[in-house]
Backbone atoms as SQL, in Angstrom:
CREATE TABLE atoms (id INTEGER PRIMARY KEY, chain TEXT, resi INTEGER, resn TEXT, atom TEXT, x REAL, y REAL, z REAL);
INSERT INTO atoms VALUES
  (1, 'A', 1, 'MET', 'N', 159.661, 29.739, -258.776),
  (2, 'A', 1, 'MET', 'CA', 158.458, 30.466, -258.470),
  (3, 'A', 1, 'MET', 'C', 157.360, 29.995, -259.413),
  (4, 'A', 2, 'VAL', 'N', 156.248, 29.655, -258.821),
  (5, 'A', 2, 'VAL', 'CA', 155.114, 29.159, -259.590),
  (6, 'A', 2, 'VAL', 'C', 153.981, 30.180, -259.504),
  (7, 'A', 3, 'TRP', 'N', 153.532, 30.655, -260.648),
  (8, 'A', 3, 'TRP', 'CA', 152.396, 31.568, -260.714),
  (9, 'A', 3, 'TRP', 'C', 151.131, 30.774, -261.008),
  (10, 'A', 4, 'PHE', 'N', 150.068, 31.074, -260.279),
  (11, 'A', 4, 'PHE', 'CA', 148.779, 30.435, -260.492),
  (12, 'A', 4, 'PHE', 'C', 147.802, 31.441, -261.074),
  (13, 'A', 5, 'PHE', 'N', 146.832, 30.926, -261.813),
  (14, 'A', 5, 'PHE', 'CA', 145.783, 31.765, -262.383),
  (15, 'A', 5, 'PHE', 'C', 144.400, 31.361, -261.881),
  (16, 'A', 6, 'ASP', 'N', 144.357, 30.293, -261.066),
  (17, 'A', 6, 'ASP', 'CA', 143.112, 29.777, -260.517),
  (18, 'A', 6, 'ASP', 'C', 143.249, 29.726, -258.994),
  (19, 'A', 7, 'PHE', 'N', 142.322, 30.348, -258.274),
  (20, 'A', 7, 'PHE', 'CA', 142.409, 30.402, -256.824),
  (21, 'A', 7, 'PHE', 'C', 142.277, 29.037, -256.169),
  (22, 'A', 8, 'GLU', 'N', 141.453, 28.165, -256.714),
  (23, 'A', 8, 'GLU', 'CA', 141.296, 26.831, -256.117),
  (24, 'A', 8, 'GLU', 'C', 142.608, 26.049, -256.158),
  (25, 'A', 9, 'LYS', 'N', 143.274, 26.086, -257.300),
  (26, 'A', 9, 'LYS', 'CA', 144.554, 25.385, -257.419),
  (27, 'A', 9, 'LYS', 'C', 145.595, 26.011, -256.493),
  (28, 'A', 10, 'PHE', 'N', 145.601, 27.329, -256.394),
  (29, 'A', 10, 'PHE', 'CA', 146.523, 28.010, -255.495),
  (30, 'A', 10, 'PHE', 'C', 146.232, 27.630, -254.048),
  (31, 'A', 11, 'TYR', 'N', 144.969, 27.591, -253.660),
  (32, 'A', 11, 'TYR', 'CA', 144.575, 27.246, -252.296),
  (33, 'A', 11, 'TYR', 'C', 145.044, 25.845, -251.928),
  (34, 'A', 12, 'VAL', 'N', 144.819, 24.893, -252.818),
  (35, 'A', 12, 'VAL', 'CA', 145.218, 23.506, -252.554),
  (36, 'A', 12, 'VAL', 'C', 146.739, 23.393, -252.446),
  (37, 'A', 13, 'ALA', 'N', 147.467, 24.028, -253.353),
  (38, 'A', 13, 'ALA', 'CA', 148.930, 23.966, -253.335),
  (39, 'A', 13, 'ALA', 'C', 149.492, 24.665, -252.094),
  (40, 'A', 14, 'ALA', 'N', 148.911, 25.802, -251.714),
  (41, 'A', 14, 'ALA', 'CA', 149.373, 26.529, -250.536),
  (42, 'A', 14, 'ALA', 'C', 149.115, 25.739, -249.260),
  (43, 'A', 15, 'LYS', 'N', 147.968, 25.116, -249.185),
  (44, 'A', 15, 'LYS', 'CA', 147.626, 24.299, -248.017),
  (45, 'A', 15, 'LYS', 'C', 148.581, 23.114, -247.899),
  (46, 'A', 16, 'LYS', 'N', 148.850, 22.476, -249.012),
  (47, 'A', 16, 'LYS', 'CA', 149.773, 21.333, -249.023),
  (48, 'A', 16, 'LYS', 'C', 151.177, 21.772, -248.605),
  (49, 'A', 17, 'LEU', 'N', 151.630, 22.895, -249.124),
  (50, 'A', 17, 'LEU', 'CA', 152.952, 23.418, -248.778),
  (51, 'A', 17, 'LEU', 'C', 153.025, 23.764, -247.299),
  (52, 'A', 18, 'PHE', 'N', 151.994, 24.405, -246.781),
  (53, 'A', 18, 'PHE', 'CA', 152.001, 24.790, -245.374),
  (54, 'A', 18, 'PHE', 'C', 152.042, 23.579, -244.460),
  (55, 'A', 19, 'PHE', 'N', 151.213, 22.591, -244.713),
  (56, 'A', 19, 'PHE', 'CA', 151.152, 21.445, -243.819),
  (57, 'A', 19, 'PHE', 'C', 152.353, 20.513, -243.969),
  (58, 'A', 20, 'SER', 'N', 153.114, 20.652, -245.033),
  (59, 'A', 20, 'SER', 'CA', 154.335, 19.852, -245.156),
  (60, 'A', 20, 'SER', 'C', 155.447, 20.416, -244.272),
  (61, 'A', 21, 'ASN', 'N', 155.442, 21.725, -244.020),
  (62, 'A', 21, 'ASN', 'CA', 156.466, 22.346, -243.183),
  (63, 'A', 21, 'ASN', 'C', 155.919, 23.636, -242.573),
  (64, 'A', 22, 'PRO', 'N', 155.075, 23.543, -241.547),
  (65, 'A', 22, 'PRO', 'CA', 154.380, 24.724, -241.033),
  (66, 'A', 22, 'PRO', 'C', 155.269, 25.754, -240.342),
  (67, 'A', 23, 'LEU', 'N', 156.387, 25.345, -239.781),
  (68, 'A', 23, 'LEU', 'CA', 157.224, 26.307, -239.068),
  (69, 'A', 23, 'LEU', 'C', 158.094, 27.150, -239.992),
  (70, 'A', 24, 'LYS', 'N', 158.287, 26.721, -241.216),
  (71, 'A', 24, 'LYS', 'CA', 159.108, 27.482, -242.147),
  (72, 'A', 24, 'LYS', 'C', 158.303, 28.183, -243.235),
  (73, 'A', 25, 'THR', 'N', 157.028, 27.892, -243.316),
  (74, 'A', 25, 'THR', 'CA', 156.203, 28.457, -244.381),
  (75, 'A', 25, 'THR', 'C', 155.683, 29.832, -243.978),
  (76, 'A', 26, 'ARG', 'N', 155.762, 30.758, -244.931),
  (77, 'A', 26, 'ARG', 'CA', 155.278, 32.114, -244.724),
  (78, 'A', 26, 'ARG', 'C', 154.211, 32.442, -245.754),
  (79, 'A', 27, 'PHE', 'N', 153.255, 33.261, -245.322),
  (80, 'A', 27, 'PHE', 'CA', 152.186, 33.726, -246.202),
  (81, 'A', 27, 'PHE', 'C', 152.161, 35.240, -246.132),
  (82, 'A', 28, 'LEU', 'N', 152.156, 35.882, -247.278),
  (83, 'A', 28, 'LEU', 'CA', 152.039, 37.324, -247.280),
  (84, 'A', 28, 'LEU', 'C', 151.246, 37.782, -248.481),
  (85, 'A', 29, 'PHE', 'N', 150.677, 38.943, -248.342),
  (86, 'A', 29, 'PHE', 'CA', 150.014, 39.551, -249.486),
  (87, 'A', 29, 'PHE', 'C', 150.349, 41.026, -249.525),
  (88, 'A', 30, 'LYS', 'N', 150.374, 41.538, -250.727),
  (89, 'A', 30, 'LYS', 'CA', 150.806, 42.907, -250.947),
  (90, 'A', 30, 'LYS', 'C', 149.828, 43.559, -251.913),
  (91, 'A', 31, 'TYR', 'N', 149.418, 44.763, -251.563),
  (92, 'A', 31, 'TYR', 'CA', 148.560, 45.541, -252.449),
  (93, 'A', 31, 'TYR', 'C', 149.403, 46.603, -253.129),
  (94, 'A', 32, 'ARG', 'N', 149.358, 46.614, -254.443),
  (95, 'A', 32, 'ARG', 'CA', 150.087, 47.617, -255.219),
  (96, 'A', 32, 'ARG', 'C', 149.076, 48.635, -255.731),
  (97, 'A', 33, 'ASN', 'N', 149.063, 49.791, -255.109),
  (98, 'A', 33, 'ASN', 'CA', 148.091, 50.820, -255.454),
  (99, 'A', 33, 'ASN', 'C', 148.268, 51.322, -256.890),
  (100, 'A', 34, 'CYS', 'N', 149.510, 51.416, -257.347),
  (101, 'A', 34, 'CYS', 'CA', 149.745, 51.933, -258.703),
  (102, 'A', 34, 'CYS', 'C', 149.154, 50.997, -259.770),
  (103, 'A', 35, 'ASP', 'N', 149.148, 49.691, -259.503),
  (104, 'A', 35, 'ASP', 'CA', 148.576, 48.727, -260.443),
  (105, 'A', 35, 'ASP', 'C', 147.143, 48.348, -260.091),
  (106, 'A', 36, 'GLY', 'N', 146.775, 48.560, -258.832),
  (107, 'A', 36, 'GLY', 'CA', 145.466, 48.121, -258.371),
  (108, 'A', 36, 'GLY', 'C', 145.409, 46.608, -258.223),
  (109, 'A', 37, 'LYS', 'N', 146.549, 45.974, -257.914),
  (110, 'A', 37, 'LYS', 'CA', 146.630, 44.517, -257.808),
  (111, 'A', 37, 'LYS', 'C', 146.925, 44.085, -256.380),
  (112, 'A', 38, 'VAL', 'N', 146.439, 42.893, -256.063),
  (113, 'A', 38, 'VAL', 'CA', 146.799, 42.213, -254.827),
  (114, 'A', 38, 'VAL', 'C', 147.595, 40.980, -255.231),
  (115, 'A', 39, 'VAL', 'N', 148.769, 40.814, -254.620),
  (116, 'A', 39, 'VAL', 'CA', 149.615, 39.660, -254.896),
  (117, 'A', 39, 'VAL', 'C', 149.708, 38.829, -253.625),
  (118, 'A', 40, 'LEU', 'N', 149.355, 37.556, -253.706),
  (119, 'A', 40, 'LEU', 'CA', 149.463, 36.627, -252.590),
  (120, 'A', 40, 'LEU', 'C', 150.666, 35.736, -252.830),
  (121, 'A', 41, 'LYS', 'N', 151.414, 35.465, -251.762),
  (122, 'A', 41, 'LYS', 'CA', 152.626, 34.657, -251.891),
  (123, 'A', 41, 'LYS', 'C', 152.707, 33.705, -250.711),
  (124, 'A', 42, 'VAL', 'N', 153.019, 32.435, -250.983),
  (125, 'A', 42, 'VAL', 'CA', 153.269, 31.430, -249.961),
  (126, 'A', 42, 'VAL', 'C', 154.612, 30.807, -250.288),
  (127, 'A', 43, 'THR', 'N', 155.519, 30.780, -249.299),
  (128, 'A', 43, 'THR', 'CA', 156.855, 30.254, -249.552),
  (129, 'A', 43, 'THR', 'C', 157.414, 29.563, -248.315),
  (130, 'A', 44, 'ASP', 'N', 158.268, 28.587, -248.559),
  (131, 'A', 44, 'ASP', 'CA', 159.048, 27.964, -247.489),
  (132, 'A', 44, 'ASP', 'C', 160.539, 28.083, -247.794),
  (133, 'A', 45, 'ASP', 'N', 160.927, 29.039, -248.595),
  (134, 'A', 45, 'ASP', 'CA', 162.285, 29.339, -249.054),
  (135, 'A', 45, 'ASP', 'C', 162.812, 28.349, -250.080),
  (136, 'A', 46, 'GLN', 'N', 162.076, 27.312, -250.373),
  (137, 'A', 46, 'GLN', 'CA', 162.446, 26.386, -251.438),
  (138, 'A', 46, 'GLN', 'C', 161.424, 26.432, -252.556),
  (139, 'A', 47, 'VAL', 'N', 160.172, 26.525, -252.180),
  (140, 'A', 47, 'VAL', 'CA', 159.068, 26.600, -253.132),
  (141, 'A', 47, 'VAL', 'C', 158.352, 27.924, -252.903),
  (142, 'A', 48, 'CYS', 'N', 158.034, 28.605, -253.978),
  (143, 'A', 48, 'CYS', 'CA', 157.340, 29.896, -253.898),
  (144, 'A', 48, 'CYS', 'C', 156.105, 29.838, -254.795),
  (145, 'A', 49, 'LEU', 'N', 154.934, 30.042, -254.199),
  (146, 'A', 49, 'LEU', 'CA', 153.673, 30.029, -254.927),
  (147, 'A', 49, 'LEU', 'C', 153.104, 31.445, -254.925),
  (148, 'A', 50, 'LYS', 'N', 152.660, 31.925, -256.078),
  (149, 'A', 50, 'LYS', 'CA', 152.127, 33.285, -256.180),
  (150, 'A', 50, 'LYS', 'C', 150.861, 33.315, -257.027),
  (151, 'A', 51, 'ILE', 'N', 150.033, 34.283, -256.687),
  (152, 'A', 51, 'ILE', 'CA', 148.851, 34.564, -257.494),
  (153, 'A', 51, 'ILE', 'C', 148.580, 36.070, -257.383),
  (154, 'A', 52, 'ALA', 'N', 148.115, 36.665, -258.445),
  (155, 'A', 52, 'ALA', 'CA', 147.809, 38.097, -258.455),
  (156, 'A', 52, 'ALA', 'C', 146.410, 38.303, -259.016),
  (157, 'A', 53, 'THR', 'N', 145.737, 39.302, -258.489),
  (158, 'A', 53, 'THR', 'CA', 144.409, 39.632, -258.978),
  (159, 'A', 53, 'THR', 'C', 144.164, 41.128, -258.841),
  (160, 'A', 54, 'LYS', 'N', 143.292, 41.628, -259.669),
  (161, 'A', 54, 'LYS', 'CA', 142.892, 43.033, -259.558),
  (162, 'A', 54, 'LYS', 'C', 141.377, 43.169, -259.495),
  (163, 'A', 55, 'TYR', 'N', 140.681, 42.061, -259.298),
  (164, 'A', 55, 'TYR', 'CA', 139.222, 42.062, -259.280),
  (165, 'A', 55, 'TYR', 'C', 138.699, 41.992, -257.858),
  (166, 'A', 56, 'SER', 'N', 137.728, 42.826, -257.547),
  (167, 'A', 56, 'SER', 'CA', 137.168, 42.856, -256.203),
  (168, 'A', 56, 'SER', 'C', 136.365, 41.591, -255.886),
  (169, 'A', 57, 'GLN', 'N', 135.942, 40.865, -256.904),
  (170, 'A', 57, 'GLN', 'CA', 135.201, 39.630, -256.672),
  (171, 'A', 57, 'GLN', 'C', 136.080, 38.554, -256.022),
  (172, 'A', 58, 'ASP', 'N', 137.383, 38.683, -256.141),
  (173, 'A', 58, 'ASP', 'CA', 138.300, 37.686, -255.589),
  (174, 'A', 58, 'ASP', 'C', 138.582, 37.892, -254.107),
  (175, 'A', 59, 'LEU', 'N', 137.970, 38.895, -253.496),
  (176, 'A', 59, 'LEU', 'CA', 138.189, 39.137, -252.077),
  (177, 'A', 59, 'LEU', 'C', 137.747, 37.962, -251.215),
  (178, 'A', 60, 'LYS', 'N', 136.692, 37.271, -251.607),
  (179, 'A', 60, 'LYS', 'CA', 136.247, 36.119, -250.814),
  (180, 'A', 60, 'LYS', 'C', 137.294, 35.014, -250.846),
  (181, 'A', 61, 'HIS', 'N', 138.019, 34.862, -251.956),
  (182, 'A', 61, 'HIS', 'CA', 139.090, 33.866, -252.040),
  (183, 'A', 61, 'HIS', 'C', 140.274, 34.273, -251.157),
  (184, 'A', 62, 'ILE', 'N', 140.591, 35.559, -251.178),
  (185, 'A', 62, 'ILE', 'CA', 141.691, 36.063, -250.350),
  (186, 'A', 62, 'ILE', 'C', 141.353, 35.863, -248.870),
  (187, 'A', 63, 'LYS', 'N', 140.118, 36.135, -248.509),
  (188, 'A', 63, 'LYS', 'CA', 139.679, 35.954, -247.125),
  (189, 'A', 63, 'LYS', 'C', 139.767, 34.488, -246.717),
  (190, 'A', 64, 'ARG', 'N', 139.400, 33.588, -247.603),
  (191, 'A', 64, 'ARG', 'CA', 139.442, 32.148, -247.317),
  (192, 'A', 64, 'ARG', 'C', 140.877, 31.682, -247.080),
  (193, 'A', 65, 'ILE', 'N', 141.803, 32.111, -247.927),
  (194, 'A', 65, 'ILE', 'CA', 143.207, 31.717, -247.775),
  (195, 'A', 65, 'ILE', 'C', 143.793, 32.338, -246.510),
  (196, 'A', 66, 'ASN', 'N', 143.470, 33.587, -246.263),
  (197, 'A', 66, 'ASN', 'CA', 143.950, 34.265, -245.065),
  (198, 'A', 66, 'ASN', 'C', 143.465, 33.562, -243.807),
  (199, 'A', 67, 'ASN', 'N', 142.208, 33.171, -243.765),
  (200, 'A', 67, 'ASN', 'CA', 141.654, 32.466, -242.610),
  (201, 'A', 67, 'ASN', 'C', 142.353, 31.125, -242.390),
  (202, 'A', 68, 'LEU', 'N', 142.654, 30.415, -243.463),
  (203, 'A', 68, 'LEU', 'CA', 143.364, 29.136, -243.349),
  (204, 'A', 68, 'LEU', 'C', 144.693, 29.333, -242.625),
  (205, 'A', 69, 'PHE', 'N', 145.464, 30.316, -243.050),
  (206, 'A', 69, 'PHE', 'CA', 146.785, 30.512, -242.469),
  (207, 'A', 69, 'PHE', 'C', 146.714, 31.063, -241.046),
  (208, 'A', 70, 'ILE', 'N', 145.802, 31.970, -240.786),
  (209, 'A', 70, 'ILE', 'CA', 145.699, 32.543, -239.434),
  (210, 'A', 70, 'ILE', 'C', 145.285, 31.456, -238.440),
  (211, 'A', 71, 'GLN', 'N', 144.302, 30.658, -238.796),
  (212, 'A', 71, 'GLN', 'CA', 143.844, 29.608, -237.891),
  (213, 'A', 71, 'GLN', 'C', 144.910, 28.534, -237.706),
  (214, 'A', 72, 'SER', 'N', 145.573, 28.170, -238.775),
  (215, 'A', 72, 'SER', 'CA', 146.582, 27.115, -238.691),
  (216, 'A', 72, 'SER', 'C', 147.819, 27.576, -237.928),
  (217, 'A', 73, 'MET', 'N', 148.228, 28.802, -238.130),
  (218, 'A', 73, 'MET', 'CA', 149.422, 29.304, -237.447),
  (219, 'A', 73, 'MET', 'C', 149.179, 29.518, -235.962),
  (220, 'A', 74, 'ALA', 'N', 147.948, 29.748, -235.571),
  (221, 'A', 74, 'ALA', 'CA', 147.621, 29.963, -234.163),
  (222, 'A', 74, 'ALA', 'C', 147.353, 28.650, -233.434),
  (223, 'A', 75, 'ASN', 'N', 147.325, 27.550, -234.149),
  (224, 'A', 75, 'ASN', 'CA', 147.022, 26.246, -233.570),
  (225, 'A', 75, 'ASN', 'C', 148.253, 25.682, -232.879),
  (226, 'A', 76, 'LYS', 'N', 148.230, 25.561, -231.563),
  (227, 'A', 76, 'LYS', 'CA', 149.377, 25.060, -230.810),
  (228, 'A', 76, 'LYS', 'C', 149.637, 23.579, -231.087),
  (229, 'A', 77, 'ASP', 'N', 148.599, 22.803, -231.333),
  (230, 'A', 77, 'ASP', 'CA', 148.783, 21.383, -231.598),
  (231, 'A', 77, 'ASP', 'C', 149.621, 21.157, -232.845),
  (232, 'A', 78, 'LEU', 'N', 149.417, 21.953, -233.858),
  (233, 'A', 78, 'LEU', 'CA', 150.172, 21.834, -235.099),
  (234, 'A', 78, 'LEU', 'C', 151.642, 22.159, -234.865),
  (235, 'A', 79, 'GLN', 'N', 151.927, 23.193, -234.092),
  (236, 'A', 79, 'GLN', 'CA', 153.306, 23.564, -233.811),
  (237, 'A', 79, 'GLN', 'C', 154.004, 22.508, -232.969),
  (238, 'A', 80, 'THR', 'N', 153.320, 21.949, -231.963),
  (239, 'A', 80, 'THR', 'CA', 153.893, 20.890, -231.147),
  (240, 'A', 80, 'THR', 'C', 154.178, 19.666, -231.992),
  (241, 'A', 81, 'HIS', 'N', 153.248, 19.308, -232.850),
  (242, 'A', 81, 'HIS', 'CA', 153.423, 18.156, -233.731),
  (243, 'A', 81, 'HIS', 'C', 154.618, 18.363, -234.660),
  (244, 'A', 82, 'GLN', 'N', 154.771, 19.548, -235.204),
  (245, 'A', 82, 'GLN', 'CA', 155.879, 19.832, -236.125),
  (246, 'A', 82, 'GLN', 'C', 157.218, 19.746, -235.393),
  (247, 'A', 83, 'LYS', 'N', 157.300, 20.260, -234.172),
  (248, 'A', 83, 'LYS', 'CA', 158.548, 20.206, -233.411),
  (249, 'A', 83, 'LYS', 'C', 158.928, 18.761, -233.097),
  (250, 'A', 84, 'GLU', 'N', 157.944, 17.956, -232.706),
  (251, 'A', 84, 'GLU', 'CA', 158.216, 16.550, -232.408),
  (252, 'A', 84, 'GLU', 'C', 158.667, 15.819, -233.662),
  (253, 'A', 85, 'THR', 'N', 158.027, 16.095, -234.782),
  (254, 'A', 85, 'THR', 'CA', 158.391, 15.458, -236.046),
  (255, 'A', 85, 'THR', 'C', 159.805, 15.837, -236.458),
  (256, 'A', 86, 'SER', 'N', 160.171, 17.096, -236.313),
  (257, 'A', 86, 'SER', 'CA', 161.520, 17.525, -236.695),
  (258, 'A', 86, 'SER', 'C', 162.570, 16.922, -235.777),
  (259, 'A', 87, 'GLN', 'N', 162.266, 16.735, -234.486),
  (260, 'A', 87, 'GLN', 'CA', 163.206, 16.109, -233.571),
  (261, 'A', 87, 'GLN', 'C', 163.430, 14.647, -233.948),
  (262, 'A', 88, 'VAL', 'N', 162.374, 13.937, -234.311),
  (263, 'A', 88, 'VAL', 'CA', 162.497, 12.540, -234.735),
  (264, 'A', 88, 'VAL', 'C', 163.316, 12.448, -236.015),
  (265, 'A', 89, 'GLN', 'N', 163.089, 13.349, -236.960),
  (266, 'A', 89, 'GLN', 'CA', 163.845, 13.336, -238.207),
  (267, 'A', 89, 'GLN', 'C', 165.318, 13.629, -237.957),
  (268, 'A', 90, 'ASN', 'N', 165.624, 14.533, -237.041),
  (269, 'A', 90, 'ASN', 'CA', 167.020, 14.836, -236.718),
  (270, 'A', 90, 'ASN', 'C', 167.710, 13.631, -236.092),
  (271, 'A', 91, 'LYS', 'N', 166.993, 12.899, -235.236),
  (272, 'A', 91, 'LYS', 'CA', 167.574, 11.694, -234.624),
  (273, 'A', 91, 'LYS', 'C', 167.856, 10.635, -235.682),
  (274, 'A', 92, 'LYS', 'N', 166.953, 10.485, -236.639),
  (275, 'A', 92, 'LYS', 'CA', 167.160, 9.512, -237.725),
  (276, 'A', 92, 'LYS', 'C', 168.370, 9.891, -238.557),
  (277, 'A', 93, 'LYS', 'N', 168.551, 11.175, -238.819),
  (278, 'A', 93, 'LYS', 'CA', 169.707, 11.629, -239.597),
  (279, 'A', 93, 'LYS', 'C', 171.007, 11.342, -238.859),
  (280, 'A', 94, 'LYS', 'N', 171.002, 11.548, -237.541),
  (281, 'A', 94, 'LYS', 'CA', 172.201, 11.284, -236.754),
  (282, 'A', 94, 'LYS', 'C', 172.537, 9.795, -236.750),
  (283, 'A', 95, 'VAL', 'N', 171.517, 8.947, -236.668),
  (284, 'A', 95, 'VAL', 'CA', 171.728, 7.508, -236.678),
  (285, 'A', 95, 'VAL', 'C', 172.282, 7.075, -238.033),
  (286, 'A', 96, 'ARG', 'N', 171.739, 7.610, -239.115),
  (287, 'A', 96, 'ARG', 'CA', 172.213, 7.283, -240.460),
  (288, 'A', 96, 'ARG', 'C', 173.647, 7.757, -240.665),
  (289, 'A', 97, 'ALA', 'N', 173.989, 8.908, -240.098),
  (290, 'A', 97, 'ALA', 'CA', 175.339, 9.458, -240.278),
  (291, 'A', 97, 'ALA', 'C', 176.376, 8.599, -239.552),
  (292, 'A', 98, 'LYS', 'N', 176.001, 7.960, -238.441),
  (293, 'A', 98, 'LYS', 'CA', 176.923, 7.096, -237.699),
  (294, 'A', 98, 'LYS', 'C', 177.228, 5.809, -238.461),
  (295, 'A', 99, 'HIS', 'N', 176.271, 5.346, -239.269),
  (296, 'A', 99, 'HIS', 'CA', 176.476, 4.071, -239.989),
  (297, 'A', 99, 'HIS', 'C', 177.168, 4.293, -241.243);
């Protein structure tokens, strides 16, 4: 688990993680009322990226990251491309296993 303290670095790392494996990557955020914190998490079950904030000024950063994931996850071209890529990789693995 990697904790970030800078939203720009978190945004770049989250974007890179998502586009490397879009069908397995999840994005979630949680508001903890008792602490007054928002925790953002991006994971693909192998890599986990997190950032936490309690400042209202960071809402524009949260909105930017949220928009990235909502738009990307709703994009059918990205999902089709990922499925085709995974099928090609599976065929390569089968060919390598035969040799």
